[in-house]
PyMOL Python script that loads the backbone (N, CA, C, O; Angstrom):
from pymol import cmd

cmd.read_pdbstr("""\
ATOM      1  N   MET A   1    -138.376 -79.779 115.134  1.00  0.00           N
ATOM      2  CA  MET A   1    -138.369 -80.578 116.190  1.00  0.00           C
ATOM      3  C   MET A   1    -139.577 -81.333 116.390  1.00  0.00           C
ATOM      4  O   MET A   1    -140.716 -80.896 116.224  1.00  0.00           O
ATOM      5  N   SER A   2    -139.215 -82.648 116.805  1.00  0.00           N
ATOM      6  CA  SER A   2    -140.271 -83.445 116.766  1.00  0.00           C
ATOM      7  C   SER A   2    -141.078 -83.699 118.237  1.00  0.00           C
ATOM      8  O   SER A   2    -140.382 -83.819 119.245  1.00  0.00           O
ATOM      9  N   SER A   3    -142.298 -83.767 118.329  1.00  0.00           N
ATOM     10  CA  SER A   3    -142.969 -84.025 119.664  1.00  0.00           C
ATOM     11  C   SER A   3    -142.559 -85.180 120.223  1.00  0.00           C
ATOM     12  O   SER A   3    -142.135 -86.128 119.563  1.00  0.00           O
ATOM     13  N   PRO A   4    -142.688 -85.159 121.765  1.00  0.00           N
ATOM     14  CA  PRO A   4    -142.140 -86.190 122.291  1.00  0.00           C
ATOM     15  C   PRO A   4    -144.007 -87.410 122.174  1.00  0.00           C
ATOM     16  O   PRO A   4    -145.169 -87.032 122.026  1.00  0.00           O
ATOM     17  N   SER A   5    -143.339 -89.034 122.353  1.00  0.00           N
ATOM     18  CA  SER A   5    -144.244 -90.014 121.999  1.00  0.00           C
ATOM     19  C   SER A   5    -145.290 -90.041 123.419  1.00  0.00           C
ATOM     20  O   SER A   5    -144.891 -90.007 124.583  1.00  0.00           O
ATOM     21  N   VAL A   6    -146.509 -90.100 123.030  1.00  0.00           N
ATOM     22  CA  VAL A   6    -147.582 -90.019 124.395  1.00  0.00           C
ATOM     23  C   VAL A   6    -147.503 -91.543 124.990  1.00  0.00           C
ATOM     24  O   VAL A   6    -147.779 -92.474 124.233  1.00  0.00           O
ATOM     25  N   VAL A   7    -147.281 -91.693 125.792  1.00  0.00           N
ATOM     26  CA  VAL A   7    -147.434 -93.421 126.036  1.00  0.00           C
ATOM     27  C   VAL A   7    -148.679 -93.349 127.434  1.00  0.00           C
ATOM     28  O   VAL A   7    -148.644 -92.905 128.582  1.00  0.00           O
ATOM     29  N   ARG A   8    -149.520 -93.916 126.746  1.00  0.00           N
ATOM     30  CA  ARG A   8    -150.789 -94.062 128.081  1.00  0.00           C
ATOM     31  C   ARG A   8    -150.474 -95.406 128.562  1.00  0.00           C
ATOM     32  O   ARG A   8    -150.059 -96.389 127.948  1.00  0.00           O
ATOM     33  N   TYR A   9    -150.814 -95.203 130.017  1.00  0.00           N
ATOM     34  CA  TYR A   9    -150.471 -96.165 131.187  1.00  0.00           C
ATOM     35  C   TYR A   9    -151.916 -97.063 131.056  1.00  0.00           C
ATOM     36  O   TYR A   9    -153.060 -96.612 131.011  1.00  0.00           O
ATOM     37  N   SER A  10    -151.481 -98.465 131.012  1.00  0.00           N
ATOM     38  CA  SER A  10    -152.825 -99.170 130.944  1.00  0.00           C
ATOM     39  C   SER A  10    -152.410-100.649 131.961  1.00  0.00           C
ATOM     40  O   SER A  10    -151.560-101.508 131.723  1.00  0.00           O
ATOM     41  N   PRO A  11    -153.389-100.536 133.170  1.00  0.00           N
ATOM     42  CA  PRO A  11    -153.217-101.312 134.373  1.00  0.00           C
ATOM     43  C   PRO A  11    -152.759-102.797 133.609  1.00  0.00           C
ATOM     44  O   PRO A  11    -152.822-103.115 132.422  1.00  0.00           O
ATOM     45  N   PRO A  12    -152.270-103.561 134.818  1.00  0.00           N
ATOM     46  CA  PRO A  12    -152.166-104.959 134.017  1.00  0.00           C
ATOM     47  C   PRO A  12    -153.302-105.783 134.632  1.00  0.00           C
ATOM     48  O   PRO A  12    -153.851-105.569 135.713  1.00  0.00           O
ATOM     49  N   LYS A  13    -153.527-106.640 133.866  1.00  0.00           N
ATOM     50  CA  LYS A  13    -154.670-107.527 133.753  1.00  0.00           C
ATOM     51  C   LYS A  13    -154.975-108.133 135.575  1.00  0.00           C
ATOM     52  O   LYS A  13    -154.213-108.097 136.541  1.00  0.00           O
ATOM     53  N   SER A  14    -155.843-108.450 135.500  1.00  0.00           N
ATOM     54  CA  SER A  14    -156.370-108.813 136.663  1.00  0.00           C
ATOM     55  C   SER A  14    -156.034-110.553 136.887  1.00  0.00           C
ATOM     56  O   SER A  14    -156.144-111.462 136.064  1.00  0.00           O
ATOM     57  N   ALA A  15    -155.599-110.597 138.302  1.00  0.00           N
ATOM     58  CA  ALA A  15    -155.251-112.394 138.307  1.00  0.00           C
ATOM     59  C   ALA A  15    -156.583-113.273 137.847  1.00  0.00           C
ATOM     60  O   ALA A  15    -157.754-112.984 137.602  1.00  0.00           O
ATOM     61  N   PRO A  16    -155.796-114.499 137.857  1.00  0.00           N
ATOM     62  CA  PRO A  16    -157.085-115.023 137.122  1.00  0.00           C
ATOM     63  C   PRO A  16    -157.795-115.796 138.475  1.00  0.00           C
ATOM     64  O   PRO A  16    -157.305-116.132 139.554  1.00  0.00           O
ATOM     65  N   LEU A  17    -159.174-115.922 137.918  1.00  0.00           N
ATOM     66  CA  LEU A  17    -160.196-116.599 139.301  1.00  0.00           C
ATOM     67  C   LEU A  17    -159.641-117.872 140.155  1.00  0.00           C
ATOM     68  O   LEU A  17    -158.815-118.556 139.551  1.00  0.00           O
ATOM     69  N   PRO A  18    -159.889-118.172 141.120  1.00  0.00           N
ATOM     70  CA  PRO A  18    -159.374-119.325 141.445  1.00  0.00           C
ATOM     71  C   PRO A  18    -160.759-120.440 141.823  1.00  0.00           C
ATOM     72  O   PRO A  18    -161.942-120.362 142.156  1.00  0.00           O
ATOM     73  N   HIS A  19    -159.656-121.543 141.504  1.00  0.00           N
ATOM     74  CA  HIS A  19    -160.706-122.450 141.397  1.00  0.00           C
ATOM     75  C   HIS A  19    -162.089-122.799 141.900  1.00  0.00           C
ATOM     76  O   HIS A  19    -162.262-122.602 143.103  1.00  0.00           O
ATOM     77  N   GLY A  20    -162.967-123.214 141.302  1.00  0.00           N
ATOM     78  CA  GLY A  20    -164.340-123.233 142.085  1.00  0.00           C
ATOM     79  C   GLY A  20    -164.949-121.841 142.658  1.00  0.00           C
ATOM     80  O   GLY A  20    -165.548-121.727 143.727  1.00  0.00           O
ATOM     81  N   PHE A  21    -164.584-120.471 141.426  1.00  0.00           N
ATOM     82  CA  PHE A  21    -165.148-119.388 141.912  1.00  0.00           C
ATOM     83  C   PHE A  21    -166.411-119.137 141.480  1.00  0.00           C
ATOM     84  O   PHE A  21    -166.835-118.075 141.937  1.00  0.00           O
ATOM     85  N   GLU A  22    -167.268-119.780 140.684  1.00  0.00           N
ATOM     86  CA  GLU A  22    -168.704-119.767 140.498  1.00  0.00           C
ATOM     87  C   GLU A  22    -169.509-120.170 141.311  1.00  0.00           C
ATOM     88  O   GLU A  22    -170.647-119.724 141.458  1.00  0.00           O
ATOM     89  N   GLU A  23    -168.855-121.312 142.103  1.00  0.00           N
ATOM     90  CA  GLU A  23    -169.660-121.674 143.095  1.00  0.00           C
ATOM     91  C   GLU A  23    -170.012-120.669 144.286  1.00  0.00           C
ATOM     92  O   GLU A  23    -171.109-120.351 144.745  1.00  0.00           O
ATOM     93  N   PHE A  24    -168.611-120.240 144.664  1.00  0.00           N
ATOM     94  CA  PHE A  24    -168.385-119.272 145.600  1.00  0.00           C
ATOM     95  C   PHE A  24    -169.295-118.223 145.468  1.00  0.00           C
ATOM     96  O   PHE A  24    -170.144-117.841 146.273  1.00  0.00           O
ATOM     97  N   TYR A  25    -168.992-117.765 144.255  1.00  0.00           N
ATOM     98  CA  TYR A  25    -169.937-116.331 143.763  1.00  0.00           C
ATOM     99  C   TYR A  25    -171.477-116.531 143.819  1.00  0.00           C
ATOM    100  O   TYR A  25    -172.210-115.624 144.212  1.00  0.00           O
ATOM    101  N   GLU A  26    -171.965-117.775 143.404  1.00  0.00           N
ATOM    102  CA  GLU A  26    -173.350-118.284 143.747  1.00  0.00           C
ATOM    103  C   GLU A  26    -173.781-118.205 145.233  1.00  0.00           C
ATOM    104  O   GLU A  26    -174.931-117.862 145.507  1.00  0.00           O
ATOM    105  N   SER A  27    -172.852-118.525 146.231  1.00  0.00           N
ATOM    106  CA  SER A  27    -173.030-118.446 147.529  1.00  0.00           C
ATOM    107  C   SER A  27    -173.045-117.289 148.102  1.00  0.00           C
ATOM    108  O   SER A  27    -173.424-117.163 149.267  1.00  0.00           O
ATOM    109  N   LEU A  28    -172.698-116.435 147.478  1.00  0.00           N
ATOM    110  CA  LEU A  28    -172.546-114.912 148.321  1.00  0.00           C
ATOM    111  C   LEU A  28    -174.207-114.487 148.017  1.00  0.00           C
ATOM    112  O   LEU A  28    -175.015-114.892 147.181  1.00  0.00           O
ATOM    113  N   SER A  29    -174.279-113.634 148.942  1.00  0.00           N
ATOM    114  CA  SER A  29    -175.549-112.698 149.464  1.00  0.00           C
ATOM    115  C   SER A  29    -175.460-111.450 148.186  1.00  0.00           C
ATOM    116  O   SER A  29    -174.414-111.180 147.595  1.00  0.00           O
ATOM    117  N   GLN A  30    -176.536-110.913 147.977  1.00  0.00           N
ATOM    118  CA  GLN A  30    -176.531-109.910 147.230  1.00  0.00           C
ATOM    119  C   GLN A  30    -175.706-108.825 147.778  1.00  0.00           C
ATOM    120  O   GLN A  30    -174.926-108.303 146.982  1.00  0.00           O
ATOM    121  N   ALA A  31    -175.724-108.443 148.826  1.00  0.00           N
ATOM    122  CA  ALA A  31    -174.651-107.396 149.260  1.00  0.00           C
ATOM    123  C   ALA A  31    -173.299-107.649 149.051  1.00  0.00           C
ATOM    124  O   ALA A  31    -172.604-106.746 148.586  1.00  0.00           O
ATOM    125  N   GLU A  32    -172.750-108.874 149.353  1.00  0.00           N
ATOM    126  CA  GLU A  32    -171.418-109.196 148.854  1.00  0.00           C
ATOM    127  C   GLU A  32    -170.916-109.376 147.642  1.00  0.00           C
ATOM    128  O   GLU A  32    -169.715-109.409 147.370  1.00  0.00           O
ATOM    129  N   LYS A  33    -172.287-109.558 146.501  1.00  0.00           N
ATOM    130  CA  LYS A  33    -172.031-109.570 145.333  1.00  0.00           C
ATOM    131  C   LYS A  33    -171.458-108.305 145.083  1.00  0.00           C
ATOM    132  O   LYS A  33    -170.295-108.188 144.697  1.00  0.00           O
ATOM    133  N   GLU A  34    -172.424-107.085 145.338  1.00  0.00           N
ATOM    134  CA  GLU A  34    -172.158-105.714 145.368  1.00  0.00           C
ATOM    135  C   GLU A  34    -170.581-105.486 145.915  1.00  0.00           C
ATOM    136  O   GLU A  34    -169.870-104.714 145.273  1.00  0.00           O
ATOM    137  N   LEU A  35    -170.133-106.046 146.900  1.00  0.00           N
ATOM    138  CA  LEU A  35    -168.999-105.805 147.457  1.00  0.00           C
ATOM    139  C   LEU A  35    -168.033-106.300 146.783  1.00  0.00           C
ATOM    140  O   LEU A  35    -166.966-105.687 146.817  1.00  0.00           O
ATOM    141  N   HIS A  36    -168.116-107.353 146.107  1.00  0.00           N
ATOM    142  CA  HIS A  36    -166.972-108.139 145.313  1.00  0.00           C
ATOM    143  C   HIS A  36    -167.036-107.047 143.953  1.00  0.00           C
ATOM    144  O   HIS A  36    -166.033-106.431 143.592  1.00  0.00           O
ATOM    145  N   HIS A  37    -168.182-106.936 143.370  1.00  0.00           N
ATOM    146  CA  HIS A  37    -168.250-105.899 142.184  1.00  0.00           C
ATOM    147  C   HIS A  37    -167.622-104.627 142.238  1.00  0.00           C
ATOM    148  O   HIS A  37    -167.233-104.003 141.250  1.00  0.00           O
ATOM    149  N   LEU A  38    -167.515-104.178 143.683  1.00  0.00           N
ATOM    150  CA  LEU A  38    -167.109-102.931 144.265  1.00  0.00           C
ATOM    151  C   LEU A  38    -165.424-102.780 144.066  1.00  0.00           C
ATOM    152  O   LEU A  38    -164.785-101.869 143.539  1.00  0.00           O
ATOM    153  N   ALA A  39    -164.847-104.376 144.871  1.00  0.00           N
ATOM    154  CA  ALA A  39    -163.581-104.328 144.737  1.00  0.00           C
ATOM    155  C   ALA A  39    -162.748-104.414 143.784  1.00  0.00           C
ATOM    156  O   ALA A  39    -161.543-104.161 143.772  1.00  0.00           O
ATOM    157  N   ILE A  40    -163.615-104.883 142.762  1.00  0.00           N
ATOM    158  CA  ILE A  40    -162.915-105.258 141.236  1.00  0.00           C
ATOM    159  C   ILE A  40    -162.851-103.684 140.682  1.00  0.00           C
ATOM    160  O   ILE A  40    -161.910-103.284 139.997  1.00  0.00           O
ATOM    161  N   GLU A  41    -163.884-102.920 141.037  1.00  0.00           N
ATOM    162  CA  GLU A  41    -163.899-101.742 140.255  1.00  0.00           C
ATOM    163  C   GLU A  41    -162.620-100.850 140.909  1.00  0.00           C
ATOM    164  O   GLU A  41    -161.821-100.328 140.132  1.00  0.00           O
ATOM    165  N   LEU A  42    -162.497-100.731 142.041  1.00  0.00           N
ATOM    166  CA  LEU A  42    -161.713-100.069 142.845  1.00  0.00           C
ATOM    167  C   LEU A  42    -160.465-100.119 143.105  1.00  0.00           C
ATOM    168  O   LEU A  42    -159.602 -99.255 143.267  1.00  0.00           O
ATOM    169  N   LEU A  43    -160.473-101.467 143.131  1.00  0.00           N
ATOM    170  CA  LEU A  43    -159.012-102.171 143.294  1.00  0.00           C
ATOM    171  C   LEU A  43    -158.341-102.916 142.056  1.00  0.00           C
ATOM    172  O   LEU A  43    -157.244-103.470 142.121  1.00  0.00           O
ATOM    173  N   GLY A  44    -159.008-102.866 141.112  1.00  0.00           N
ATOM    174  CA  GLY A  44    -158.767-103.785 139.734  1.00  0.00           C
ATOM    175  C   GLY A  44    -157.392-105.107 139.879  1.00  0.00           C
ATOM    176  O   GLY A  44    -157.467-106.168 140.498  1.00  0.00           O
ATOM    177  N   SER A  45    -156.418-104.662 139.220  1.00  0.00           N
ATOM    178  CA  SER A  45    -155.394-105.946 139.573  1.00  0.00           C
ATOM    179  C   SER A  45    -155.074-106.351 140.709  1.00  0.00           C
ATOM    180  O   SER A  45    -154.574-107.449 140.953  1.00  0.00           O
ATOM    181  N   SER A  46    -155.405-105.270 141.694  1.00  0.00           N
ATOM    182  CA  SER A  46    -154.787-105.544 143.111  1.00  0.00           C
ATOM    183  C   SER A  46    -156.040-106.460 143.908  1.00  0.00           C
ATOM    184  O   SER A  46    -155.858-106.815 145.072  1.00  0.00           O
ATOM    185  N   TYR A  47    -156.849-106.678 143.444  1.00  0.00           N
ATOM    186  CA  TYR A  47    -157.883-107.483 143.977  1.00  0.00           C
ATOM    187  C   TYR A  47    -157.591-108.894 143.886  1.00  0.00           C
ATOM    188  O   TYR A  47    -157.555-109.345 142.741  1.00  0.00           O
ATOM    189  N   PHE A  48    -157.347-109.793 144.967  1.00  0.00           N
ATOM    190  CA  PHE A  48    -157.300-111.329 144.675  1.00  0.00           C
ATOM    191  C   PHE A  48    -158.645-111.893 145.392  1.00  0.00           C
ATOM    192  O   PHE A  48    -158.470-112.024 146.604  1.00  0.00           O
ATOM    193  N   PRO A  49    -160.066-112.293 144.905  1.00  0.00           N
ATOM    194  CA  PRO A  49    -160.917-113.069 145.905  1.00  0.00           C
ATOM    195  C   PRO A  49    -160.452-114.026 146.710  1.00  0.00           C
ATOM    196  O   PRO A  49    -160.865-114.205 147.855  1.00  0.00           O
ATOM    197  N   GLN A  50    -159.512-114.732 146.120  1.00  0.00           N
ATOM    198  CA  GLN A  50    -159.062-116.135 147.122  1.00  0.00           C
ATOM    199  C   GLN A  50    -158.448-115.280 148.311  1.00  0.00           C
ATOM    200  O   GLN A  50    -158.210-115.973 149.300  1.00  0.00           O
ATOM    201  N   TRP A  51    -158.204-114.221 148.414  1.00  0.00           N
ATOM    202  CA  TRP A  51    -157.551-113.687 149.979  1.00  0.00           C
ATOM    203  C   TRP A  51    -158.623-113.135 150.756  1.00  0.00           C
ATOM    204  O   TRP A  51    -158.441-113.059 151.971  1.00  0.00           O
ATOM    205  N   THR A  52    -159.540-112.798 150.345  1.00  0.00           N
ATOM    206  CA  THR A  52    -160.919-112.392 150.944  1.00  0.00           C
ATOM    207  C   THR A  52    -161.264-113.153 151.660  1.00  0.00           C
ATOM    208  O   THR A  52    -161.371-114.333 151.325  1.00  0.00           O
ATOM    209  N   PRO A  53    -161.639-112.577 153.269  1.00  0.00           N
ATOM    210  CA  PRO A  53    -162.296-113.474 153.974  1.00  0.00           C
ATOM    211  C   PRO A  53    -163.349-113.835 153.781  1.00  0.00           C
ATOM    212  O   PRO A  53    -163.782-114.580 154.660  1.00  0.00           O
ATOM    213  N   MET A  54    -164.391-113.505 152.485  1.00  0.00           N
ATOM    214  CA  MET A  54    -165.319-114.198 152.449  1.00  0.00           C
ATOM    215  C   MET A  54    -165.166-115.325 151.360  1.00  0.00           C
ATOM    216  O   MET A  54    -166.079-116.066 150.995  1.00  0.00           O
ATOM    217  N   TYR A  55    -163.595-115.340 150.802  1.00  0.00           N
ATOM    218  CA  TYR A  55    -163.151-116.647 150.212  1.00  0.00           C
ATOM    219  C   TYR A  55    -162.766-117.453 150.911  1.00  0.00           C
ATOM    220  O   TYR A  55    -162.847-118.625 150.544  1.00  0.00           O
ATOM    221  N   THR A  56    -162.279-117.171 152.007  1.00  0.00           N
ATOM    222  CA  THR A  56    -161.250-118.321 152.680  1.00  0.00           C
ATOM    223  C   THR A  56    -162.128-119.146 153.646  1.00  0.00           C
ATOM    224  O   THR A  56    -161.895-120.314 153.955  1.00  0.00           O
ATOM    225  N   ARG A  57    -163.163-118.404 154.086  1.00  0.00           N
ATOM    226  CA  ARG A  57    -164.420-118.703 155.175  1.00  0.00           C
ATOM    227  C   ARG A  57    -164.985-119.752 154.444  1.00  0.00           C
ATOM    228  O   ARG A  57    -164.979-120.840 155.020  1.00  0.00           O
ATOM    229  N   TRP A  58    -165.642-119.693 152.935  1.00  0.00           N
ATOM    230  CA  TRP A  58    -166.124-120.545 152.176  1.00  0.00           C
ATOM    231  C   TRP A  58    -165.294-121.670 151.782  1.00  0.00           C
ATOM    232  O   TRP A  58    -165.712-122.823 151.889  1.00  0.00           O
ATOM    233  N   ALA A  59    -164.072-121.380 151.308  1.00  0.00           N
ATOM    234  CA  ALA A  59    -163.251-122.399 151.260  1.00  0.00           C
ATOM    235  C   ALA A  59    -163.127-123.499 152.272  1.00  0.00           C
ATOM    236  O   ALA A  59    -163.329-124.684 152.007  1.00  0.00           O
ATOM    237  N   LYS A  60    -162.783-123.034 153.450  1.00  0.00           N
ATOM    238  CA  LYS A  60    -162.853-123.885 154.821  1.00  0.00           C
ATOM    239  C   LYS A  60    -163.975-124.720 154.829  1.00  0.00           C
ATOM    240  O   LYS A  60    -163.936-125.933 154.622  1.00  0.00           O
ATOM    241  N   LYS A  61    -165.106-123.975 155.101  1.00  0.00           N
ATOM    242  CA  LYS A  61    -166.516-124.655 154.725  1.00  0.00           C
ATOM    243  C   LYS A  61    -166.432-125.951 154.044  1.00  0.00           C
ATOM    244  O   LYS A  61    -166.301-127.114 154.425  1.00  0.00           O
ATOM    245  N   LYS A  62    -166.565-125.292 152.764  1.00  0.00           N
ATOM    246  CA  LYS A  62    -166.379-126.197 151.751  1.00  0.00           C
ATOM    247  C   LYS A  62    -165.405-127.807 151.975  1.00  0.00           C
ATOM    248  O   LYS A  62    -165.765-128.933 151.631  1.00  0.00           O
ATOM    249  N   ALA A  63    -163.978-127.359 152.730  1.00  0.00           N
ATOM    250  CA  ALA A  63    -162.916-128.550 152.710  1.00  0.00           C
ATOM    251  C   ALA A  63    -163.494-129.349 153.970  1.00  0.00           C
ATOM    252  O   ALA A  63    -163.551-130.576 153.894  1.00  0.00           O
ATOM    253  N   ASP A  64    -163.978-128.608 155.272  1.00  0.00           N
ATOM    254  CA  ASP A  64    -164.730-129.223 156.020  1.00  0.00           C
ATOM    255  C   ASP A  64    -165.726-130.371 155.637  1.00  0.00           C
ATOM    256  O   ASP A  64    -165.753-131.541 156.020  1.00  0.00           O
ATOM    257  N   ALA A  65    -166.404-129.799 154.910  1.00  0.00           N
ATOM    258  CA  ALA A  65    -167.834-130.620 154.465  1.00  0.00           C
ATOM    259  C   ALA A  65    -167.036-131.844 153.428  1.00  0.00           C
ATOM    260  O   ALA A  65    -167.509-132.978 153.347  1.00  0.00           O
ATOM    261  N   GLN A  66    -166.156-131.555 152.896  1.00  0.00           N
ATOM    262  CA  GLN A  66    -165.782-132.604 152.168  1.00  0.00           C
ATOM    263  C   GLN A  66    -165.164-133.749 152.942  1.00  0.00           C
ATOM    264  O   GLN A  66    -165.339-134.937 152.670  1.00  0.00           O
ATOM    265  N   LYS A  67    -164.354-133.233 154.029  1.00  0.00           N
ATOM    266  CA  LYS A  67    -163.827-134.148 155.025  1.00  0.00           C
ATOM    267  C   LYS A  67    -164.529-135.216 155.457  1.00  0.00           C
ATOM    268  O   LYS A  67    -164.241-136.413 155.471  1.00  0.00           O
ATOM    269  N   ALA A  68    -165.908-134.368 155.958  1.00  0.00           N
ATOM    270  CA  ALA A  68    -167.170-135.136 156.767  1.00  0.00           C
ATOM    271  C   ALA A  68    -167.627-136.145 155.816  1.00  0.00           C
ATOM    272  O   ALA A  68    -167.556-137.316 156.187  1.00  0.00           O
ATOM    273  N   ASP A  69    -168.100-135.879 154.611  1.00  0.00           N
ATOM    274  CA  ASP A  69    -167.917-136.816 153.712  1.00  0.00           C
ATOM    275  C   ASP A  69    -167.065-137.991 153.212  1.00  0.00           C
ATOM    276  O   ASP A  69    -167.358-139.131 152.853  1.00  0.00           O
ATOM    277  N   GLN A  70    -165.977-137.359 153.309  1.00  0.00           N
ATOM    278  CA  GLN A  70    -165.080-138.595 153.303  1.00  0.00           C
ATOM    279  C   GLN A  70    -165.046-139.548 154.396  1.00  0.00           C
ATOM    280  O   GLN A  70    -164.672-140.687 154.119  1.00  0.00           O
ATOM    281  N   ALA A  71    -165.341-139.304 155.478  1.00  0.00           N
ATOM    282  CA  ALA A  71    -165.132-139.844 157.174  1.00  0.00           C
ATOM    283  C   ALA A  71    -166.761-140.832 157.103  1.00  0.00           C
ATOM    284  O   ALA A  71    -166.855-141.965 157.575  1.00  0.00           O
ATOM    285  N   LYS A  72    -167.667-140.248 156.561  1.00  0.00           N
ATOM    286  CA  LYS A  72    -168.756-141.008 156.514  1.00  0.00           C
ATOM    287  C   LYS A  72    -168.731-142.001 155.532  1.00  0.00           C
ATOM    288  O   LYS A  72    -169.338-143.026 155.842  1.00  0.00           O
ATOM    289  N   GLN A  73    -168.112-141.980 154.258  1.00  0.00           N
ATOM    290  CA  GLN A  73    -168.125-143.000 153.350  1.00  0.00           C
ATOM    291  C   GLN A  73    -167.219-143.845 153.836  1.00  0.00           C
ATOM    292  O   GLN A  73    -167.574-145.007 153.642  1.00  0.00           O
ATOM    293  N   SER A  74    -165.866-143.719 154.566  1.00  0.00           N
ATOM    294  CA  SER A  74    -165.025-144.616 155.261  1.00  0.00           C
ATOM    295  C   SER A  74    -165.752-145.163 156.468  1.00  0.00           C
ATOM    296  O   SER A  74    -165.203-146.239 156.701  1.00  0.00           O
ATOM    297  N   ALA A  75    -166.271-145.053 156.946  1.00  0.00           N
ATOM    298  CA  ALA A  75    -166.824-145.490 158.280  1.00  0.00           C
ATOM    299  C   ALA A  75    -167.560-146.797 158.300  1.00  0.00           C
ATOM    300  O   ALA A  75    -168.484-146.794 157.488  1.00  0.00           O
ATOM    301  N   PRO A  76    -167.429-147.982 159.017  1.00  0.00           N
ATOM    302  CA  PRO A  76    -168.167-148.973 159.061  1.00  0.00           C
ATOM    303  C   PRO A  76    -169.487-148.852 158.984  1.00  0.00           C
ATOM    304  O   PRO A  76    -170.203-149.852 159.030  1.00  0.00           O
TER     305      PRO A  76
END
""", "prot")
cmd.dss("prot")
cmd.show_as("cartoon", "prot")
cmd.util.cbc("prot")
cmd.orient("prot")
C-alpha cells in the first residue's frame, strides 16, 4: 500500500509594488517603516501598500504638488 503524497502549502507571491514605492518608503518615519514591515510579515500576499492610508495620503500630496508646479509653469 502506498502512502499519500504530502503537498505543502506555499502562499502566493506578494503583489508588485506600486510605481514610486521607493520614494514613498523613504518619506516614512521609522515607526511607519516598522508598521510596513509588520504588515508584510503578518498579512503576506494580502498586503497591498498602495491601498493603505499612508500611501494614498502620500500619493495625493505628490499629485497636488505636481499640479501646483504645472500651474506655476503655465502661469504668465
